C-alpha positions in Angstrom: 95.3 116.1 97.8 96.1 113.1 100.4 98.3 112.4 103.0 101.3 110.1 102.0 103.2 109.5 105.9 103.2 111.0 109.1 106.2 111.0 110.5 107.1 111.9 114.4 110.0 112.1 116.6 111.5 112.7 120.2 114.5 115.5 120.2 117.9 113.4 120.2 121.5 114.4 120.6 123.9 114.2 118.0 127.1 115.0 116.9 128.2 118.5 115.4 131.0 119.9 114.7 132.7 118.7 118.2 129.8 119.1 120.0 126.4 117.8 120.9 123.5 119.2 119.7 119.9 118.3 120.8 117.1 118.5 118.3 114.4 116.9 117.0 114.4 117.3 113.2 114.9 113.6 112.6 111.4 112.3 111.8 110.5 108.6 110.9 107.0 107.6 109.6 104.3 105.8 112.1 101.7 103.3 110.8 98.0 104.0 112.8 96.3 106.8 113.8 97.8 109.4 115.0 96.3 112.4 117.5 97.4 115.5 116.2 96.6 118.4 119.1 97.0 122.1 119.5 100.8 122.3 119.3 102.1 118.9 118.0 101.0 115.2 116.8 101.7 112.6 119.6 105.0 110.9 119.9 106.7 114.4 118.7 108.3 117.0 120.1 111.0 120.3 119.4 114.0 120.8 121.1 114.4 124.3 121.0 111.1 125.9 121.9 111.8 129.8 121.3 112.0 129.0 117.3 110.6 125.8 117.2 107.1 124.1 117.9 104.0 126.9 119.4 100.7 127.2 118.0 101.6 128.9 114.5 104.3 126.4 114.1 102.2 123.1 115.1 102.3 120.4 112.1 104.8 121.0 109.2 103.8 119.7 105.7 106.6 119.0 103.0 105.4 118.3 99.6 106.0 115.0 98.4 106.6 116.5 94.7 109.8 118.1 95.6 110.9 114.8 96.7 112.3 113.8 93.5 114.0 116.7 92.4 116.2 117.2 96.0 116.8 113.4 95.2 118.2 114.2 92.0 120.1 117.3 93.7 121.5 115.4 96.4 122.4 112.4 94.5 120.4 110.0 97.4 117.6 108.5 98.0 115.3 110.0 100.8 112.3 108.8 103.4 109.1 110.7 104.0 109.6 112.4 106.8 113.6 113.4 105.8 113.2 117.4 106.2 111.9 117.0 109.2 108.0 117.3 108.6 105.2 115.3 110.1 102.9 115.3 107.1 104.5 114.6 103.9 101.5 115.1 101.3 100.8 115.4 98.1 98.6 117.6 95.7 99.2 120.3 98.6 102.4 122.4 97.1 103.2 125.9 97.9 102.2 127.7 94.7 98.8 126.3 95.0 98.2 126.9 98.7 97.4 131.0 100.2 98.4 132.1 104.1 95.2 131.5 106.0 93.9 128.3 103.9 92.4 126.1 105.7 92.1 122.1 105.5 90.2 119.4 106.8 93.5 116.9 107.3 92.1 113.6 108.6 89.8 114.6 111.4 91.3 117.7 112.5 91.0 121.3 110.8 94.3 122.9 110.0 95.2 126.7 109.2 98.1 127.7 106.9 100.2 130.2 108.9 103.7 130.4 107.4 106.3 129.1 105.1 109.2 127.2 106.7 112.8 129.2 107.1 115.6 126.7 107.4 118.1 126.7 110.5 121.5 124.7 110.8 119.3 121.8 112.3 118.4 121.0 108.9 122.1 121.1 107.7 122.7 118.4 110.7 119.7 116.3 109.7 121.6 116.1 106.3 125.6 116.2 107.0 125.9 119.1 105.5 125.9 122.6 106.8 125.5 124.2 102.9 122.2 122.7 102.4 120.3 125.2 104.9 121.2 128.1 101.8 120.0 125.3 98.8 117.2 125.0 100.8 116.1 128.3 101.1 116.8 129.1 97.5 115.4 126.0 96.3 112.1 127.6 96.9 110.6 124.6 98.3 110.1 125.5 102.5 106.7 123.5 102.9 103.8 124.6 104.7 103.2 125.2 108.6 99.7 125.0 109.8 98.2 126.0 113.4 95.6 123.8 114.4 91.7 124.6 114.1 90.9 121.8 115.7 92.1 118.8 117.0 91.8 115.4 115.6 93.3 112.3 114.1 95.4 111.8 111.3 96.7 109.0 108.9 98.4 107.9 105.9 96.4 108.0 102.9 93.5 110.2 104.8 92.4 113.1 101.8 93.0 116.5 102.4 89.6 118.9 101.7 90.1 122.1 101.4 87.7 124.1 103.9 88.3 128.3 102.9 90.4 130.0 100.8 91.4 132.8 102.1 91.0 135.4 99.8 93.9 137.7 100.3 95.5 135.2 97.9 99.1 135.4 99.2 100.9 132.0 98.3 102.6 129.9 100.9 105.7 130.8 97.7 104.6 134.5 97.6 105.6 135.4 101.3 108.7 133.6 101.3 109.5 135.7 98.8 108.0 138.4 100.9 110.4 137.7 103.8 113.6 137.8 101.7 112.9 140.7 100.0 113.4 143.4 102.0 112.4 146.1 99.4 109.1 144.3 99.2 106.2 146.5 97.8 104.3 147.7 100.9 101.0 147.0 99.5 101.8 143.7 99.6 102.9 143.5 103.1 99.8 145.1 103.7 97.9 142.4 102.3 99.3 139.5 103.9 98.9 141.5 107.2 95.6 141.4 106.7 95.1 137.3 107.0 94.0 136.5 110.6 95.8 133.2 110.9 99.8 135.1 109.7 102.2 133.6 112.3 102.4 136.0 114.9 106.5 136.4 114.5 105.8 137.8 111.0 102.9 139.7 111.3 105.2 141.7 113.9 108.3 141.6 111.3 106.3 142.8 108.4 104.6 145.6 110.6 108.0 147.1 111.6 109.2 147.0 108.1 106.1 149.3 107.3 106.4 151.4 110.3 110.5 151.9 109.8 
């Protein structure tokens, strides 16, 4: 497993449906070693901090393995960072990675917190509002990390798995739990046992159990 590309970008205003929208989804590859801090990478930023960024969404990784199928589906060539990810990775896919797994990426230590749930700004990035639904239905959400230890990261860095969460809830399985309002209660309880589970989903899953 390794880092294919490190991508950053600051929020910018872009025209969308007759108005200007501020978004940080446009990320471009950068050379050299980049500081990876508690809430983001140096040179990176999010526009709406009520739904983006924060501890549980500090770093977003997207598997390079999904690029070829997306290029075939969309009929265009995609550069690293196309999905707004900070890290384009190889060997780190949603069906193999669990919520609560920890990794050494570069010199930083990260823990998996949740899958990505796309918002309308992904549609802005591709100039197609329908892509949000297509992305969700594809089942390739990418992986959000919280930062356990700050460090630096660069393209080509190895990704070392340090801990496998014993509950064994993959990122792909968690996406299914989010989408299925009738998910088995024992599966909800299992993911709630993961200490690294993002707070928003801990509250949401608990509310579903209590309701």
